[in-house]
Residue, then its C-alpha position, 0 to 999 in steps of 0.5 A: m493938553r497944551s496947544d503947543t504939544f497938540l500942534i507937534l502931534f498934528i504936524v507929524f500926523i499931517a506929514v505922515i498923511t502927505l508923505w507916506p502914501l507918496m513914498l509907496r506910490r512908486f510901488q503901485i500901492p493905493g493911497v488908502i493901503a498906504l494910510l491903513i499900514a502907516g495907521m498899523l505902524i504908528g498905532p498902539n499895537c506897534l510903535d505907539l507913536v502918539r504915547v512915544m511923542a507925548d513922553a518926549f514932550r512932557f517938558l511942554g506940560g500935560e500928563t502922558e495918558t491925558v495927552v494920548s487920550h485927547f489926541d486919540s479922541l481927536i483922531s477918532s473924531f476927524g475919522s468919523l468926519g471923513l467917514v461921512f465925507l467918503m460916503a457922501l462923495a461916493g454918492m456924488e460919484a454915482d451916474f445912472k444915465l447909462i442904465n438904459s444902454a446896458r439894462k440886461p447886464v446891469i440887472a444881472l450883475s446887481i443881483l448876482t454880485f450882491l446875492v452870491p457874495a452875501i450868502a458866502g459872507y453869511a455862510v463864513y461867519s456862521c462857521f464861526r459864530p453860528d448864534d450871531f444873527p446880526g454879525k452874520l448880516l454884517y458880514a454878508s454886507l461886507f461881502a456884497s459890497h464893491s469898490v467903485g474907487i478901484v473899478f472906475p479907474v481900471i475902467r477909465e484906463l483901459k478906455l472902456t468907459k463908452t462900452r456896454f461892458g464898462a457901463s454895466v460893471l459901473i452901474s452895477t457897482v453903485i447898485t450893489d453898494i446901495a444894497s449893501i449899506i441898506l443891509l448894514a443898516v438893518s444889521v446894526q439896528l438888529k444889534r442894537q436891538s439885541v443888547i439894549p433891553g428896550a425901556a428905560g433903566e438898565g443898558a440906557g447908557s449904551r443907547s444911541l439917538s435911534i428911536f428904536d433904542y427907546v421902545d420894547p423890541g418885543m412889541f414888534g414880535n417877528w416883524f421888526t426886520p420887515f418893518f425896519l426895512l420899510v422905514v429904511l426904504a421910506y427914508l432913502g426915498i423921502a431923503v433923496y426927493l428933499v435933498y435934491r430940491i433943497g440943493k436946487l433951492l440953495l443954488r438959486i440962492f447962492k452962487p457956485g463960487e460962494d464958500t457959504l454954499v458949500t458950508i450950507l450943502l454940508l449942513v444939509i448932508l449932515a442933517t440927513v445923516l442926524v435924521g437917519e440916526f434918529l431913525g436907527v439908519n447908520l450914518v454911512v446910509g444917510a451920507f451916501i443918499a445925501g451925496l447921491a441926491l446932490s450928485r447931479l447938482v454939484k457936477e453940473n455947476r461950476g465956481p470961478t475956481g472949478p466945479l462945486m464937486e472939486r470943492f467937496e473933493s478937496i475937503g474930503y480927500g485933502l484932509l478928513i478921509p485920510f484920518l479915517f483910514i489912519s484911524i482904522g490902521m491904528s485900530t488893528d490889534f497884531r496880537a489878534f493874529g496869533e490867537a487860535g482860529n484866526l488863520s482860518i477866519i482870514l482864509f475862509t474870508v478871503l477865499g469866500l469873498v474872492g470865489s463868490k465874486i468871480v463866480s457871480g460876475w462871470l455867471a451874470m456876464r454870460i447870462s447877458g451874452f458876454s464871453n468867458s473872458e469878459g465874465l472873468c474880467a467883470g467878476l475880477m473887477t468886483v473882487p477889490q474891497l476898500s473904502a466902503t468895506l472898511a468903513a463898515a468894518a470899522i463901524g461893526r468893530n466899534l458896535g462890538m459886532l465884530d471881534n479882533n479876529f474878523f476886524n483884522a481879516i477884513i484888513i487883510l482882505s482889503i490889502v490882498t484884494t486891492l493890490p493884485i486885482p487891478t493888475l490882473v485884469r489889465l493883463i488878461i484884457t492885454r494878453t487875450k487881446m480882448t476888444f469891446s467894440e459895443e459902445a453905450e448910448e451915453a459916455y460915462p463922464v470922465p474928468d478932464e484931469d486926474r486927481q493929483d492924489e487919488l485916494l480911492 
């Protein structure tokens, strides 16, 4: 592909990433959803913009198919890096300092809003694919995940960050997300074990870096799942311990304002991801854990241009993460919507998730002594499914764990739960004149300034 053809295509994509979310912001549509819609429109199943432009600029040299193939690979690679940044930043934004001030509701919310939706997701997938155990676990993890990027802005806007209610919802959201990505890691490795015959030979070409792809699954008998879960938990604990100490060492060597420090910390994150891949732990888990371990360090250290955290956010939110959601939107196949059974999959997915989230959130808060209205609001806040859910769905699709019907159902789920739910929560709180007077012991850290273009 000629460099000038690539440059024109890249400029068009940067323009879409920059201008399209700004155009839809006036309609209160989140940036992630705007990018998903943009990806659907310019993707191969709608306008097929890359192919159209490649044809238009053939006079610059290069075959259309070669240009399309190379540029699609570029978008996919940028999207993979965006996924790593997304999960690392999600880990960096976690804060467990408030857990002592709201221990009972945090425990109740974490357990119930994980278990009940996970069981619902397992049951929904079982209705359509009863023999696909890894797929059922993947769908359970999708249902169990929350969206910190939606919950935190709503709580901050309503000035609930210092209340016991707000602290409970925020901390339980992070804990539930950790549990859901562990379940995701287990489901992915089980899928790999089911399609790779173990020893060398047939199927070797489809193997990953995971050491479990090179051993015979039969040697574990029925103990593979608990054994792999122990491997994941050991990896999480060791990674958090080592990454935090490596980060502290690097901060003693380099100043927070040095560009070299950011580069080396990125190397630490990517190395953590790579080690996880060798152990069969999906990259989203490794990136999240690395971000979690570096969370306190990047928040507390400032350079001449501002907090170290802002350096990571500018790289992620400003460039790489938008490519992730553009690539997810481009993968959406509109033809699947017309296939038999697709409507029922969408309905079961949406109703199953919304119902299980609301019921589990309400029940957890009622057990913890909150009112019915507060329980309803907590349940509604766990409903939106955005970044982590879409990222996990993309992984499932790439591995063949989710077909187009289920993948499209998750896309629809993200759109219909993200757009109306925050507005509904605000409406309930204002209409019922709900008050949250009980303050937590420590305030959740609130940024001095909102991000100019908040994607999540």
